C-alpha positions in Angstrom: 0.4 -0.5 -0.1 1.1 3.9 -0.8 1.8 6.0 1.8 -1.1 9.1 2.1 0.9 11.0 0.3 1.9 8.7 -1.9 5.9 9.1 -2.0 7.0 5.6 -0.8 5.5 2.0 -1.0 5.0 -0.5 2.1 7.4 -3.1 1.6 11.0 -3.9 4.2 13.4 -5.0 1.9 15.4 -5.7 4.9 14.3 -8.4 5.6 13.7 -11.7 3.6 9.6 -11.7 4.6 10.3 -8.4 3.3 11.9 -8.8 0.0 9.4 -12.0 -0.7 5.8 -10.2 0.1 7.7 -7.4 -2.0 7.9 -10.2 -4.3 3.9 -11.4 -3.8 2.7 -7.9 -4.0 4.8 -7.1 -7.8 6.5 -4.4 -6.7 9.4 -4.4 -9.8 6.2 -5.6 -12.6 4.9 -2.9 -11.1 7.5 0.0 -11.7 6.2 1.6 -8.5 8.9 2.0 -7.0 12.1 3.5 -9.3 14.1 2.2 -6.8 15.2 -0.6 -4.4 17.2 -0.8 -1.1 18.1 -3.3 0.6 21.5 -5.1 2.3 20.1 -8.7 0.6 21.7 -8.2 -2.6 21.5 -11.4 -3.5 17.9 -13.1 -2.8 16.8 -9.5 -3.1 17.8 -9.7 -6.6 16.9 -13.7 -7.0 13.2 -12.5 -5.5 12.7 -9.7 -6.7 14.8 -8.7 -10.7 14.0 -11.3 -13.9 15.5 -11.0 -17.5 12.3 -9.5 -18.9 12.4 -6.9 -15.1 15.9 -6.0 -14.8 18.0 -3.8 -12.9 21.3 -1.8 -11.8 23.3 -2.2 -9.1 24.2 1.1 -7.1 25.4 0.9 -3.5 27.0 3.4 -0.4 30.4 1.7 1.1 32.4 2.5 4.4 35.4 1.2 5.6 34.4 -1.6 7.1 36.3 -0.9 10.6 34.3 2.1 11.1 30.8 0.2 9.9 31.1 -2.5 12.4 32.0 0.4 15.4 29.4 2.9 13.8 26.7 -0.6 13.8 28.2 -1.9 16.7 26.3 2.2 18.8 23.4 2.2 17.0 22.0 -1.5 17.5 23.1 -1.2 20.7 19.7 1.4 21.4 17.3 0.2 18.2 15.1 -2.0 20.5 12.9 -1.6 17.1 15.7 -3.1 14.7 15.3 -6.9 13.8 18.9 -7.2 14.3 18.9 -5.5 17.9 20.7 -7.8 21.0 20.0 -7.3 23.8 22.9 -8.0 24.8 25.1 -5.4 23.7 22.3 -2.9 25.3 25.6 -3.2 28.5 28.5 -3.7 26.2 31.5 -1.8 25.2 33.7 -1.7 22.1 36.0 -3.6 23.6 33.6 -6.0 24.6 32.6 -6.4 21.5 36.2 -6.6 19.8 36.4 -9.9 21.2 32.7 -11.3 21.3 31.5 -13.7 19.0 28.8 -11.2 18.5 30.9 -9.2 15.8 30.4 -9.3 13.4 32.8 -9.9 10.8 32.7 -9.7 7.6 29.4 -8.5 6.4 29.7 -7.8 2.8 31.9 -10.3 1.4 29.6 -13.3 3.0 25.9 -10.6 1.7 28.0 -10.4 -1.9 28.5 -14.8 -2.1 25.4 -14.8 0.0 27.1 -16.8 2.4 26.1 -16.1 5.8 27.6 -18.0 8.0 30.3 -21.5 7.7 33.9 -20.2 6.8 35.2 -17.5 4.0 38.8 -19.0 1.4 40.0 -16.4 -1.2 37.8 -17.7 -4.3 34.6 -15.9 -1.9 36.1 -13.2 -2.4 37.2 -13.0 -6.1 33.8 -14.0 -6.3 32.0 -10.3 -4.8 35.1 -8.4 -6.1 34.5 -10.4 -9.7 30.5 -8.6 -9.0 32.1 -5.9 -7.6 33.8 -4.7 -11.8 30.9 -6.3 -13.7 27.2 -5.2 -11.7 27.8 -2.5 -9.5 28.3 1.0 -10.0 30.0 2.1 -6.6 30.2 5.0 -3.3 32.0 6.1 -0.5 30.5 6.9 2.9 33.9 9.4 3.1 33.5 10.7 -1.0 29.0 11.1 -0.1 29.1 14.0 -2.0 30.4 12.6 -4.7 28.4 10.4 -4.3 25.2 11.0 -5.1 26.4 13.4 -7.8 28.4 10.3 -9.7 25.4 7.8 -9.1 22.9 10.8 -10.4 25.4 11.6 -14.2 25.6 7.5 -14.5 21.9 6.7 -14.4 20.5 10.2 -14.8 18.7 10.0 -11.7 17.0 12.8 -11.3 14.3 13.9 -8.5 10.7 13.1 -9.1 8.2 16.1 -8.2 5.0 14.6 -9.6 4.6 13.5 -6.3 4.5 15.0 -3.0 6.9 14.9 -0.8 5.9 14.2 2.4 5.6 17.0 5.5 4.5 19.4 2.8 1.7 21.6 2.7 0.0 22.4 -0.3 0.7 26.5 -0.5 5.2 25.0 -0.5 3.9 22.1 -3.4 2.7 24.6 -6.1 6.3 26.4 -5.7 9.4 24.7 -7.8 11.9 26.3 -5.8 11.2 25.1 -2.0 10.6 21.4 -2.7 14.4 21.6 -4.4 14.7 23.4 -1.3 13.7 20.8 0.1 15.5 18.0 -1.5 18.8 19.0 -1.2 18.1 19.3 3.0 17.3 15.8 2.5 20.9 14.8 1.1 22.3 18.1 3.6 20.5 15.9 6.5 21.7 12.7 5.1 25.7 13.4 5.0 25.2 15.7 8.6 23.1 13.4 10.4 23.3 10.5 8.9 18.4 9.8 8.6 17.2 8.6 11.6 20.2 5.9 12.6 23.0 8.2 12.9 24.6 7.8 16.5 27.1 9.7 17.6 29.9 7.7 19.4 33.8 8.5 20.2 36.1 7.7 17.5 38.1 4.5 18.2 42.3 4.7 17.8 43.2 3.1 14.6 46.5 2.2 16.8 44.6 1.0 19.5 44.5 -3.3 20.3 40.9 -3.4 20.1 40.6 -1.5 16.5 43.0 -3.7 15.4 41.2 -5.9 16.6 38.0 -5.2 14.5 40.3 -5.7 11.3 41.9 -7.6 11.6 38.1 -10.3 12.1 37.1 -8.4 9.2 39.6 -9.2 6.8 38.1 -10.6 3.9 36.1 -7.6 3.8 39.3 -5.6 4.1 40.2 -7.3 1.5 37.5 -5.8 -0.7 37.7 -3.1 0.3 40.8 -1.7 -1.8 39.0 -3.6 -4.8 35.4 -1.0 -3.1 38.7 1.5 -3.8 40.3 0.9 -6.8 36.7 0.7 -8.8 35.6 4.7 -7.2 39.0 5.7 -8.5 37.6 3.8 -12.3 35.0 5.7 -12.3 35.9 8.7 -11.9 36.7 8.3 -15.7 33.1 7.5 -16.7 32.1 11.1 -14.8 34.5 13.0 -17.0 33.2 11.8 -19.7 29.7 11.9 -19.3 31.0 15.4 -18.1 32.2 16.1 -21.5 28.9 14.6 -23.0 30.3 11.6 -24.4 28.1 8.4 -24.6 29.4 6.2 -21.6 27.3 3.2 -22.5 29.4 1.2 -23.4 31.6 2.1 -20.4 27.6 0.3 -18.6 26.6 -1.5 -20.2 28.1 -4.4 -17.7 26.1 -2.6 -14.8 
């Protein structure tokens, strides 16, 4: 179902049950949503997309250790999340790093659909191949630039045919105000992280805890190097597109 102002579809593609629900609702064939967000890349691609209804993959990535640290502090209070674990509430980051609850190599695991069991170099190579051939990558540390790259690569534009939630009718008729509101959304997401942002003390890269998290996320650290390399390669696409050149040949496998 659509919400009151008809600007989002009420399905949760962040969990397997939600992806199955979206499939039952014919989310993709309906063309009601232009962008689908999901951390479950394999599940989403298999269940939602097909030869008749293909998609384009782009993703924003963060340094694996910084991602895990941020996730820990977020999940300490995010009681509404399916992944909330009350055991984390009174833990310190040091205790978390040395516990079996530490999230390890999530990016690699999600890309190769291997959420349990040991990983190997073949898994990392498969993940690298997927990123190189199918995914346009962005970096959280280069948020503004990454959003611009996404927009240029896939010609993404704001949809002014739907009303923005919270807008008064008088504001909605003023296009400049709608543009300002959309730009403010990006500013809020970058600066505040939306509703999921959590402020916490930075962890020194020289600390034993940081290095423990890094070691236990070794496969993701290898993948991180590839992500950074891909980002640098994508800069060429943006330069070519800015010059008015055809970049479809560079994006044909993505």
